[in-house]
C-alpha positions as CSV (number, residue, x, y, z in Angstrom):
1,X,-13.2,2.7,16.1
2,X,-12.6,3.8,12.6
3,X,-12.7,7.0,10.8
4,X,-10.5,9.9,9.9
5,X,-8.9,12.3,12.3
6,X,-11.0,15.0,10.8
7,X,-14.2,13.2,11.9
8,X,-16.4,16.1,13.0
9,X,-18.0,14.0,15.8
10,X,-14.7,13.1,17.4
11,X,-13.4,16.7,17.1
12,X,-16.7,18.0,18.7
13,X,-16.6,15.5,21.6
14,X,-13.0,16.3,22.4
15,X,-13.8,20.0,22.3
16,X,-16.8,19.6,24.6
17,X,-14.7,17.5,27.0
18,X,-12.0,20.1,27.1
19,X,-14.4,23.0,27.5
20,X,-16.4,21.2,30.2
21,X,-13.3,20.3,32.3
22,X,-11.7,23.7,31.9
23,X,-14.9,25.7,32.5
24,X,-15.8,23.7,35.5
25,X,-12.3,24.2,37.0
26,X,-12.6,27.9,36.5
27,X,-16.0,28.0,38.2
28,X,-14.8,25.8,41.1
29,X,-11.7,28.0,41.6
30,X,-14.0,31.1,41.9
31,X,-16.2,29.5,44.6
32,X,-19.1,28.3,42.3
33,X,-18.9,24.6,43.2
34,X,-22.5,23.8,42.3
35,X,-22.3,25.5,38.9
36,X,-18.9,23.8,38.3
37,X,-20.5,20.4,38.9
38,X,-23.2,21.2,36.4
39,X,-20.6,22.2,33.8
40,X,-18.6,19.1,34.3
41,X,-21.7,17.0,33.9
42,X,-22.6,18.8,30.6
43,X,-19.0,18.1,29.4
44,X,-19.3,14.4,30.2
45,X,-22.8,13.7,28.9
46,X,-22.2,14.0,25.1
47,X,-19.0,11.8,25.4
48,X,-20.9,9.2,27.5
49,X,-23.9,9.1,25.1
50,X,-21.6,8.7,22.1
51,X,-19.6,6.0,23.9
52,X,-22.7,4.1,24.9
53,X,-24.0,4.1,21.2
54,X,-20.6,2.8,20.1
55,X,-20.6,0.1,22.7
56,X,-24.1,-1.0,21.6
57,X,-23.0,-1.2,18.0
58,X,-19.9,-3.2,19.0
59,X,-21.9,-5.6,21.1
60,X,-24.3,-6.1,18.2
61,X,-21.4,-7.5,16.2
62,X,-20.0,-9.5,19.0
63,X,-17.1,-7.2,20.0
64,X,-16.4,-6.4,23.6
65,X,-13.9,-3.7,24.2
66,X,-12.2,-1.7,26.9
67,X,-14.7,1.2,26.1
68,X,-17.1,-0.5,28.5
69,X,-14.9,0.2,31.5
70,X,-14.7,3.9,30.5
71,X,-18.5,4.1,30.2
72,X,-18.9,2.4,33.6
73,X,-16.5,4.8,35.3
74,X,-18.1,7.9,33.8
75,X,-21.6,6.8,34.6
76,X,-20.8,5.7,38.1
77,X,-18.9,8.9,38.9
78,X,-21.9,11.0,37.7
79,X,-24.3,8.9,39.8
80,X,-22.5,9.4,43.1
81,X,-21.7,13.1,42.4
82,X,-18.0,12.7,41.5
83,X,-18.4,15.0,38.5
84,X,-14.8,16.2,38.4
85,X,-13.5,12.6,38.2
86,X,-16.1,11.9,35.4
87,X,-14.9,15.0,33.5
88,X,-11.2,13.9,33.7
89,X,-12.2,10.5,32.4
90,X,-14.3,12.0,29.6
91,X,-11.3,14.1,28.5
92,X,-8.9,11.2,28.5
93,X,-11.4,9.0,26.6
94,X,-12.3,11.6,23.9
95,X,-8.7,12.4,23.5
96,X,-7.8,8.8,23.1
97,X,-10.4,8.1,20.5
98,X,-9.3,11.2,18.6
99,X,-5.8,10.0,18.5
100,X,-6.9,6.5,17.6
101,X,-8.9,7.7,14.7
102,X,-5.9,9.8,13.6
103,X,-3.7,6.7,13.6
104,X,-6.3,4.8,11.7
105,X,-7.0,7.4,9.2
106,X,-3.5,8.7,8.5
107,X,-2.7,8.5,4.8
108,X,-5.8,6.3,4.3
109,X,-7.7,7.3,1.2
110,X,-10.8,5.8,-0.2
111,X,-10.2,4.1,-3.5
112,X,-10.8,6.7,-6.1
113,X,-11.7,6.0,-9.7
114,X,-10.0,2.7,-10.5
115,X,-10.9,3.3,-14.2
116,X,-8.8,6.5,-14.3
117,X,-6.6,5.0,-17.0
118,X,-9.5,4.2,-19.2
119,X,-10.9,7.2,-21.3
120,X,-14.3,8.5,-20.4
121,X,-15.2,8.3,-24.1
122,X,-14.3,6.3,-27.2
123,X,-14.0,7.1,-30.9
124,X,-16.6,5.0,-32.8
125,X,-16.8,4.5,-36.6
126,X,-20.3,4.5,-37.9
127,X,-21.7,5.3,-41.4
128,X,-18.2,6.3,-42.6
129,X,-17.9,8.9,-39.8
130,X,-16.0,9.1,-36.5
131,X,-17.9,10.1,-33.4
132,X,-17.1,10.5,-29.7
133,X,-19.3,8.4,-27.5
134,X,-19.4,7.5,-23.8
135,X,-18.2,4.1,-22.7
136,X,-21.8,3.2,-21.8
137,X,-22.9,3.8,-25.4
138,X,-20.5,1.2,-26.8
139,X,-22.4,-1.9,-28.1
140,X,-21.3,-5.3,-29.1
141,X,-19.9,-5.2,-32.6
142,X,-19.1,-1.5,-32.6
143,X,-15.9,-0.5,-34.6
144,X,-13.7,1.7,-32.5
145,X,-10.6,3.7,-33.5
146,X,-7.7,3.3,-30.9
147,X,-5.1,6.0,-31.5
148,X,-1.5,5.8,-30.5
149,X,-1.2,6.2,-26.7
150,X,-4.9,5.6,-26.0
151,X,-6.2,2.8,-23.9
152,X,-8.6,0.1,-25.1
153,X,-11.9,1.0,-23.4
154,X,-13.5,-2.4,-23.9
155,X,-12.5,-6.0,-24.8
156,X,-12.4,-6.6,-28.5
157,X,-10.6,-8.0,-31.5
158,X,-8.2,-6.3,-33.9
159,X,-9.7,-5.4,-37.2
160,X,-6.6,-3.7,-38.6
161,X,-3.7,-5.7,-40.2
162,X,-1.8,-5.4,-36.9
163,X,-1.7,-3.7,-33.6
164,X,1.1,-3.1,-31.0
165,X,-0.2,-3.2,-27.4
166,X,1.4,-2.5,-24.0
167,X,-0.4,-4.9,-21.6
168,X,2.1,-4.5,-18.8
169,X,-0.5,-3.1,-16.4
170,X,-2.8,-6.1,-17.0
171,X,-0.4,-9.1,-17.4
172,X,2.9,-7.9,-16.1
173,X,4.6,-8.4,-19.5
174,X,7.2,-5.7,-19.9
175,X,7.5,-5.6,-23.7
176,X,4.7,-4.6,-26.1
177,X,2.8,-7.4,-27.8
178,X,2.2,-7.5,-31.5
179,X,-1.3,-8.7,-32.4
180,X,-2.6,-9.6,-35.9
181,X,-6.1,-9.2,-37.4
182,X,-8.7,-11.2,-35.4
183,X,-6.6,-11.5,-32.2
184,X,-8.2,-10.5,-28.9
185,X,-7.5,-7.3,-27.0
186,X,-8.1,-6.8,-23.3
187,X,-9.6,-3.5,-22.1
188,X,-6.9,-1.5,-20.2
189,X,-4.2,-2.3,-22.8
190,X,-2.4,0.8,-24.2
191,X,-1.8,1.2,-27.9
192,X,2.0,1.4,-28.3
193,X,1.9,1.6,-32.1
194,X,0.0,3.2,-34.9
195,X,-3.8,3.7,-34.7
196,X,-5.8,0.5,-35.2
197,X,-9.4,-0.5,-35.4
198,X,-11.0,-2.5,-32.6
199,X,-14.2,-4.5,-32.9
200,X,-16.0,-4.5,-29.5
201,X,-16.7,-8.0,-28.1
202,X,-18.0,-6.8,-24.7
203,X,-19.6,-3.8,-23.2
204,X,-17.6,-1.6,-20.8
205,X,-19.3,-3.0,-17.7
206,X,-18.4,-6.6,-18.8
207,X,-14.8,-6.0,-19.9
208,X,-11.6,-7.2,-18.3
209,X,-10.8,-3.9,-16.7
210,X,-14.2,-3.5,-15.1
211,X,-13.9,-7.1,-13.8
212,X,-10.6,-6.2,-12.1
213,X,-12.5,-3.3,-10.4
214,X,-15.1,-5.7,-9.1
215,X,-12.4,-8.0,-7.8
216,X,-10.8,-5.2,-5.8
217,X,-14.1,-4.2,-4.3
218,X,-15.1,-7.8,-3.4
219,X,-11.7,-8.6,-1.9
220,X,-11.8,-5.4,0.3
221,X,-15.3,-6.3,1.5
222,X,-14.2,-9.9,2.3
223,X,-11.1,-9.0,4.3
224,X,-11.9,-9.2,8.0
225,X,-10.9,-6.1,10.0
226,X,-8.3,-6.6,12.8
227,X,-9.4,-6.1,16.3
228,X,-7.8,-3.2,18.2
229,X,-4.7,-4.4,20.0
230,X,-5.9,-3.2,23.4
231,X,-9.3,-4.8,23.0
232,X,-7.8,-8.3,23.0
233,X,-7.4,-8.0,26.7
234,X,-10.8,-6.4,27.2
235,X,-12.8,-9.3,28.7
236,X,-10.1,-10.2,31.3
237,X,-9.5,-6.6,32.3
238,X,-13.3,-5.9,32.5
239,X,-13.8,-9.0,34.7
240,X,-11.0,-7.9,37.1
241,X,-12.4,-4.3,37.2
242,X,-16.0,-5.3,38.0
243,X,-14.9,-7.9,40.5
244,X,-12.7,-5.4,42.4
245,X,-15.3,-2.7,42.3
246,X,-18.0,-5.0,43.5
247,X,-15.9,-6.5,46.2
248,X,-14.9,-3.0,47.5
249,X,-18.6,-1.9,47.6
250,X,-19.7,-5.2,49.2
251,X,-17.0,-5.2,51.9
252,X,-17.4,-1.5,52.9
253,X,-20.9,-0.6,51.8
254,X,-19.4,2.6,50.3
255,X,-20.2,3.1,46.6
256,X,-17.5,5.7,46.4
257,X,-14.9,2.9,46.8
258,X,-16.4,1.2,43.7
259,X,-16.4,4.4,41.8
260,X,-12.8,5.0,42.7
261,X,-11.9,1.5,41.4
262,X,-13.7,2.1,38.2
263,X,-12.1,5.5,37.6
264,X,-8.6,4.1,38.3
265,X,-9.5,1.2,36.0
266,X,-10.4,3.5,33.1
267,X,-8.1,2.2,30.4
268,X,-6.8,5.6,29.3
269,X,-3.2,4.3,29.1
270,X,-4.4,1.6,26.8
271,X,-6.7,4.0,24.8
272,X,-3.9,6.6,24.5
273,X,-0.7,4.7,24.4
274,X,-1.5,2.3,21.5
275,X,-2.6,5.1,19.2
276,X,0.5,7.1,20.1
277,X,2.7,4.2,19.2
278,X,0.9,3.7,15.9
279,X,1.1,7.4,15.0
280,X,4.8,7.4,15.9
281,X,5.4,4.2,13.9
282,X,3.5,5.6,10.9
283,X,5.6,8.8,11.0
284,X,8.8,6.9,11.4
285,X,8.0,4.6,8.4
286,X,7.2,7.6,6.3
287,X,10.7,9.0,6.9
288,X,11.9,5.9,5.0
289,X,9.6,6.4,2.1
290,X,7.0,3.8,3.4
291,X,3.5,5.1,3.6
292,X,1.4,2.9,5.9
293,X,-2.3,3.7,5.7
294,X,-3.3,3.4,9.3
295,X,-2.7,1.6,12.6
296,X,-4.3,-1.7,11.6
297,X,-2.0,-2.2,8.6
298,X,1.0,-1.3,10.8
299,X,0.1,-3.9,13.4
300,X,-0.7,-6.5,10.7
301,X,2.7,-5.8,9.0
302,X,4.4,-6.7,12.2
303,X,2.8,-10.2,12.2
304,X,3.4,-11.2,8.6
305,X,4.8,-14.7,8.0
306,X,4.3,-15.1,4.2
307,X,5.3,-12.7,1.4
308,X,3.8,-13.0,-2.0
309,X,5.6,-10.8,-4.5
310,X,4.9,-9.8,-8.1
311,X,7.7,-10.0,-10.7
312,X,7.5,-7.3,-13.3
313,X,8.0,-3.8,-11.8
314,X,8.3,-5.2,-8.3
315,X,11.2,-7.7,-8.2
316,X,12.3,-6.4,-11.6
317,X,12.7,-2.8,-12.8
318,X,9.6,-3.1,-14.9
319,X,11.2,-1.8,-18.1
320,X,13.6,-3.3,-20.6
321,X,17.4,-2.7,-20.1
322,X,20.4,-3.7,-22.0
323,X,21.8,-6.9,-20.7
324,X,24.6,-7.2,-23.2
325,X,25.9,-5.9,-26.6
326,X,27.0,-8.6,-29.1
327,X,29.1,-7.6,-32.1
328,X,29.1,-9.6,-35.4
329,X,31.4,-7.1,-37.2
330,X,34.5,-4.9,-36.8
331,X,32.5,-2.5,-34.7
332,X,33.0,-2.8,-30.9
333,X,30.2,-2.8,-28.4
334,X,30.5,0.9,-27.6
335,X,30.2,1.8,-31.3
336,X,27.1,-0.4,-31.8
337,X,25.5,1.2,-28.8
338,X,26.4,4.6,-30.1
339,X,24.8,4.1,-33.5
340,X,21.7,2.4,-32.1
341,X,21.1,5.0,-29.4
342,X,21.7,8.0,-31.8
343,X,19.0,6.6,-34.1
344,X,16.7,5.6,-31.3
345,X,16.5,9.2,-30.1
346,X,13.8,9.7,-32.7
347,X,11.5,7.0,-31.3
348,X,9.3,7.0,-28.2
349,X,9.1,3.2,-28.0
350,X,10.0,1.9,-24.5
351,X,12.9,-0.2,-25.9
352,X,14.2,2.9,-27.7
353,X,14.1,5.0,-24.6
354,X,16.0,2.3,-22.7
355,X,18.7,2.2,-25.3
356,X,19.2,5.9,-25.2
357,X,19.2,6.0,-21.4
358,X,21.9,3.3,-21.3
359,X,24.1,5.2,-23.7
360,X,23.7,8.4,-21.7
361,X,24.5,6.4,-18.5
362,X,27.8,5.3,-20.1
363,X,28.7,8.9,-20.9
364,X,28.2,8.7,-24.6
365,X,27.6,11.9,-26.7
366,X,25.0,11.0,-29.3
367,X,24.6,12.4,-32.8
368,X,21.4,13.8,-34.2
369,X,19.8,11.3,-36.6
370,X,18.5,12.4,-40.0
371,X,15.9,11.2,-42.5
372,X,14.4,9.0,-39.8
373,X,11.5,6.6,-40.8
374,X,9.9,4.6,-38.0
375,X,7.8,1.5,-38.7
376,X,5.8,1.1,-35.4
377,X,6.5,-2.1,-33.7
378,X,9.3,-3.1,-36.2
379,X,12.1,-0.7,-36.0
380,X,13.7,2.6,-37.1
381,X,15.7,3.6,-40.1
382,X,17.8,6.7,-40.7
383,X,21.2,8.3,-41.1
384,X,23.7,8.7,-38.3
385,X,27.0,10.5,-39.2
386,X,26.3,9.9,-42.8
387,X,25.8,6.1,-42.4
388,X,22.6,4.3,-43.2
389,X,21.5,2.7,-39.9
390,X,18.6,0.4,-39.1
391,X,17.6,-0.8,-35.6
392,X,14.7,-3.1,-34.7
393,X,13.5,-6.6,-34.6
394,X,15.5,-9.4,-36.3
395,X,13.0,-9.8,-39.1
396,X,12.9,-6.1,-39.8
397,X,16.7,-5.9,-40.1
398,X,17.0,-9.2,-42.0
399,X,14.6,-7.8,-44.6
400,X,17.1,-5.0,-45.1
401,X,20.3,-7.0,-45.1
402,X,19.0,-10.4,-46.3
403,X,21.6,-12.2,-44.2
404,X,20.7,-11.8,-40.5
405,X,20.5,-15.0,-38.4
406,X,19.1,-14.6,-34.9
407,X,21.1,-16.0,-32.0
408,X,19.5,-18.2,-29.3
409,X,18.3,-15.8,-26.6
410,X,17.5,-16.3,-22.9
411,X,13.9,-16.6,-21.7
412,X,12.3,-13.2,-21.5
413,X,15.0,-11.5,-23.4
414,X,14.5,-9.4,-26.6
415,X,17.1,-9.1,-29.4
416,X,17.4,-5.7,-31.0
417,X,19.3,-6.1,-34.2
418,X,21.3,-3.4,-36.0
419,X,22.6,-2.9,-39.5
420,X,25.0,-0.2,-40.8
421,X,25.3,0.6,-44.5
422,X,23.4,-2.6,-45.4
423,X,25.5,-5.0,-43.3
424,X,24.6,-6.7,-40.0
425,X,26.9,-5.4,-37.3
426,X,25.5,-6.9,-34.1
427,X,22.6,-6.7,-31.7
428,X,21.5,-5.7,-28.2
429,X,20.2,-8.2,-25.8
430,X,17.4,-6.5,-23.8
431,X,15.6,-7.8,-20.7
432,X,13.7,-6.7,-17.6
433,X,16.5,-6.8,-15.0
434,X,16.2,-7.8,-11.3
435,X,16.2,-4.8,-9.0
436,X,19.6,-4.1,-7.3
437,X,19.9,-5.6,-3.8
438,X,16.9,-8.0,-4.2
439,X,18.8,-11.0,-2.9
440,X,20.0,-9.0,0.2
441,X,16.5,-7.7,0.7
442,X,14.9,-11.2,0.8
443,X,17.6,-12.4,3.1
444,X,16.9,-9.4,5.4
445,X,13.2,-10.1,5.4
446,X,13.7,-13.7,6.4
447,X,16.0,-12.6,9.2
448,X,13.2,-10.4,10.4
449,X,10.5,-13.0,10.7
450,X,9.3,-14.0,7.2
451,X,9.0,-17.8,6.9
452,X,7.9,-18.1,3.3
453,X,8.4,-16.0,0.1
454,X,6.4,-16.8,-3.0
455,X,6.6,-15.3,-6.5
456,X,3.2,-14.6,-8.2
457,X,3.3,-13.4,-11.8
458,X,1.3,-13.4,-15.0
459,X,4.5,-14.1,-16.9
460,X,5.7,-17.4,-18.3
461,X,7.5,-19.9,-16.0
462,X,10.7,-20.0,-18.1
463,X,11.0,-16.2,-17.8
464,X,10.2,-16.2,-14.0
465,X,12.8,-19.0,-13.4
466,X,15.5,-17.1,-15.3
467,X,14.9,-13.9,-13.5
468,X,14.6,-15.3,-10.0
469,X,17.4,-17.9,-10.2
470,X,19.5,-17.9,-7.0
471,X,17.0,-15.9,-4.9
472,X,15.9,-19.0,-2.9
473,X,12.2,-18.4,-3.2
474,X,9.9,-21.0,-1.6
475,X,7.6,-21.2,-4.6
476,X,7.0,-19.9,-8.1
477,X,3.4,-19.3,-9.3
478,X,3.3,-18.3,-13.0
479,X,0.8,-17.6,-15.8
480,X,-1.6,-16.2,-13.2
481,X,-4.7,-14.2,-13.9
482,X,-5.9,-11.5,-11.4
483,X,-8.4,-14.0,-10.1
484,X,-5.8,-16.7,-9.6
485,X,-3.6,-14.2,-7.7
486,X,-6.4,-13.6,-5.3
487,X,-6.9,-17.3,-4.8
488,X,-3.2,-17.7,-4.1
489,X,-3.4,-15.1,-1.4
490,X,-6.4,-16.8,0.2
491,X,-4.6,-20.2,0.0
492,X,-1.5,-18.8,1.7
493,X,-3.5,-17.1,4.4
494,X,-4.4,-20.5,5.8
495,X,-0.9,-20.8,7.2
496,X,-0.7,-17.2,8.7
497,X,-0.9,-13.5,7.8
498,X,0.1,-12.7,4.2
499,X,1.7,-9.7,2.6
500,X,1.3,-9.1,-1.1
501,X,3.6,-6.7,-3.0
502,X,2.8,-5.6,-6.6
503,X,2.6,-2.6,-8.9
504,X,0.2,-3.3,-11.7
505,X,-3.6,-3.1,-12.2
506,X,-3.6,-6.9,-12.3
507,X,-2.1,-7.0,-8.8
508,X,-4.8,-4.7,-7.2
509,X,-7.3,-7.5,-6.3
510,X,-4.6,-9.6,-4.6
511,X,-3.4,-6.5,-2.7
512,X,-6.9,-5.9,-1.4
513,X,-7.3,-9.5,-0.4
514,X,-4.0,-9.8,1.5
515,X,-3.7,-9.0,5.2
516,X,-1.3,-6.3,4.1
517,X,-1.1,-5.1,0.4
518,X,2.0,-3.2,-0.6
519,X,2.1,-1.2,-3.8
520,X,5.1,0.4,-5.6
521,X,3.8,3.9,-5.6
522,X,6.4,5.8,-7.6
523,X,5.7,4.1,-11.0
524,X,3.0,1.6,-10.1
525,X,-0.6,1.8,-11.3
526,X,-3.0,4.0,-9.4
527,X,-5.3,1.1,-8.9
528,X,-2.7,-0.9,-7.0
529,X,-1.8,2.1,-4.8
530,X,-5.4,2.7,-3.9
531,X,-6.1,-1.0,-3.1
532,X,-2.9,-1.4,-1.0
533,X,-2.5,-0.9,2.7
534,X,1.1,0.3,2.3
535,X,2.7,2.3,-0.5
536,X,6.4,2.5,-1.1
537,X,6.8,6.2,-2.0
538,X,10.3,5.6,-3.5
539,X,10.6,3.2,-6.4
540,X,12.8,0.9,-4.4
541,X,11.6,-2.5,-3.1
542,X,14.3,-2.4,-0.4
543,X,12.1,0.1,1.5
544,X,10.0,-2.8,2.5
545,X,12.6,-4.0,5.0
546,X,12.8,-0.9,7.1
547,X,9.0,-0.7,6.9
548,X,8.7,-4.2,8.4
549,X,11.3,-3.5,11.1
550,X,9.6,-0.3,12.2
551,X,6.2,-2.1,12.3
552,X,7.6,-4.9,14.4
553,X,9.4,-2.4,16.7
554,X,6.2,-0.3,17.1
555,X,4.1,-3.4,17.9
556,X,6.7,-4.5,20.6
557,X,6.6,-1.0,22.2
558,X,2.7,-1.1,22.1
559,X,2.7,-4.4,23.9
560,X,5.1,-3.0,26.5
561,X,2.8,0.0,27.0
562,X,-0.2,-2.4,27.4
563,X,1.6,-4.5,30.0
564,X,2.8,-1.4,32.0
565,X,-0.6,0.3,31.7
566,X,-2.6,-2.7,32.8
567,X,-0.1,-3.4,35.6
568,X,-0.2,0.1,37.0
569,X,-4.0,0.3,36.6
570,X,-4.5,-2.9,38.6
571,X,-2.2,-1.7,41.3
572,X,-4.2,1.6,41.5
573,X,-7.5,-0.3,41.5
574,X,-6.3,-2.4,44.5
575,X,-5.3,0.8,46.3
576,X,-8.7,2.4,45.6
577,X,-10.5,-0.7,46.8
578,X,-8.8,-0.4,50.1
579,X,-9.7,3.3,50.4
580,X,-6.3,4.8,49.7
581,X,-7.6,6.7,46.6
582,X,-10.7,8.8,46.1
583,X,-12.2,9.0,42.6
584,X,-10.5,12.3,41.9
585,X,-7.2,11.0,43.2
586,X,-7.7,8.0,41.1
587,X,-8.3,10.1,38.0
588,X,-5.1,12.1,38.8
589,X,-3.2,8.8,39.2
590,X,-4.4,7.8,35.8
591,X,-2.9,11.0,34.5
592,X,0.5,10.0,35.9
593,X,0.1,6.5,34.3
594,X,-0.9,8.2,31.0
595,X,2.3,10.2,31.0
596,X,4.4,7.2,31.7
597,X,3.0,5.0,29.0
598,X,2.9,7.8,26.4
599,X,6.6,8.6,27.0
600,X,7.3,4.9,26.5
601,X,5.1,4.9,23.3
602,X,7.1,7.8,21.9
603,X,10.1,5.6,21.7
604,X,8.6,4.4,18.4
605,X,9.9,7.6,16.9
606,X,13.4,6.5,17.5
607,X,13.3,3.0,15.9
608,X,16.4,2.6,13.7
609,X,15.9,0.0,11.0
610,X,19.6,0.1,10.2
611,X,20.5,-1.4,13.6
612,X,18.0,-4.2,13.8
613,X,18.9,-7.7,12.5
614,X,20.0,-6.8,9.0
615,X,22.3,-3.9,8.0
616,X,20.8,-3.6,4.6
617,X,18.2,-1.0,5.6
618,X,20.8,1.2,7.1
619,X,22.4,1.6,3.7
620,X,19.3,2.8,1.9
621,X,19.1,6.2,0.5
622,X,16.3,8.2,2.1
623,X,13.4,9.9,0.5
624,X,14.1,13.4,-0.7
625,X,14.0,15.9,2.2
626,X,13.7,13.0,4.8
627,X,16.8,12.4,6.8
628,X,17.4,9.2,8.6
């Protein structure tokens, strides 16, 4: 049963069941037994009708669940006049479905507007004038103006001499890409440089970004829902129940015996305990910054055998950082960083922000640059402490000094050259660095049940190999499009349940197609967070390990509750078949069983990821305001 905890029908049914049982007990206590029986019947009837409708819907799809036993017990109790027993069962059932829907719906949001990054309108040039038009009004061949910071609303080609585009959300490439006149631009790419003109080559509905939206929707529709954990035992338990009830009636000729068996067999422990475990597991995971969107993803997370992980922004930080500072002059590394960072304070380029952040992290006090001139995509020139400084690409600095020779750089690295007073002084080697603790994380995941770890990235193979060297991955899949990532997930699912971890828009379809999709929620794209089953609220991939440990622990406790609940229920059914329990006594016995299995289920609130298998999780910083 799906739906949100705020489902008006489930709330109403629970309220009716509570009111019916309480009202009937009040009347019975005051000597109005006949009226009490009528009130109990009125409290049971809506729950029974709703349950029968749900059973018919399930049977139409080939699903047989434990709900059938609950329907049989309520109906049989009403038929033989055991209205109090029926009312108790109705309360337990409606309460269980309410809890189950809460577990299913906790933190689950419908995918909002995946195109939230794309503007609702575009600036079109026509007849020498600029006009704002809706995306639907853009035709093939229209000339659009894309200002700095704006997102390309449709696919097109560059009409300006050059354009600097950030395509990280689409391809995973960290660094902006320089495009010349006539080169193709994908919708969803952000203009990281000066305004440029874009000639539309596709309508909004046919563009790259809209295609990604359709991939997400199609993958979500294709992903088969998991059966409820308790329902996997439904057929066997139903057979045992009907056999015992029928045998008791046949042997004694007393239908009350059969009703007592059915009431004791009502799977309230199973209906209640599993949702309680799931809610407890969801709450526990949230304390570690892992938002799991419902009970089904939690259970699926416990069964994962293969992990597919994106590179940029997932295994790596997702933004360039200084790997090293190389000096080619009398200036030392600290002085080179000082001059570069002081000048870069005047730029909003991602590389400039990374340089300034690194200088601040080293405790440097920077000077205010003067007479700054920035050439978007090339570099920055200005004065720092009276010195003429230039920072930027090797060609940009070489044009100033006339002598710069680029050094060989590692795959995926970027050289930021610098000149002071007309002379080359050195350069910064920038790269997207691996997240701290990644190797330990992957080791911990393997210790906790993962059999295979695969990298899936839209980046080049040389870059992926350089970044992941020494991680012991089972496979590297590079140069992947969003469609190819989805196919990779489907291929890997043949060997068992698959988890996909990513952060960009290009990862969203694969996240939706996986058994469990995990998104980096702190800085990841909204599309990936909406498509995912799990969101890491803290920008720390290491949160994945406690999330998996909690999921596995919760599933183990749920299975224990199932075994205990079924065992006690069968014992009670046998006692009822031999006449040792009346229907009302059977209902009360179920209450005792309920308490036992629920107390066991609440153990999920005490799962400690730091003490299971790997010690890595215990060293993690917790989310703000969330103690361990």
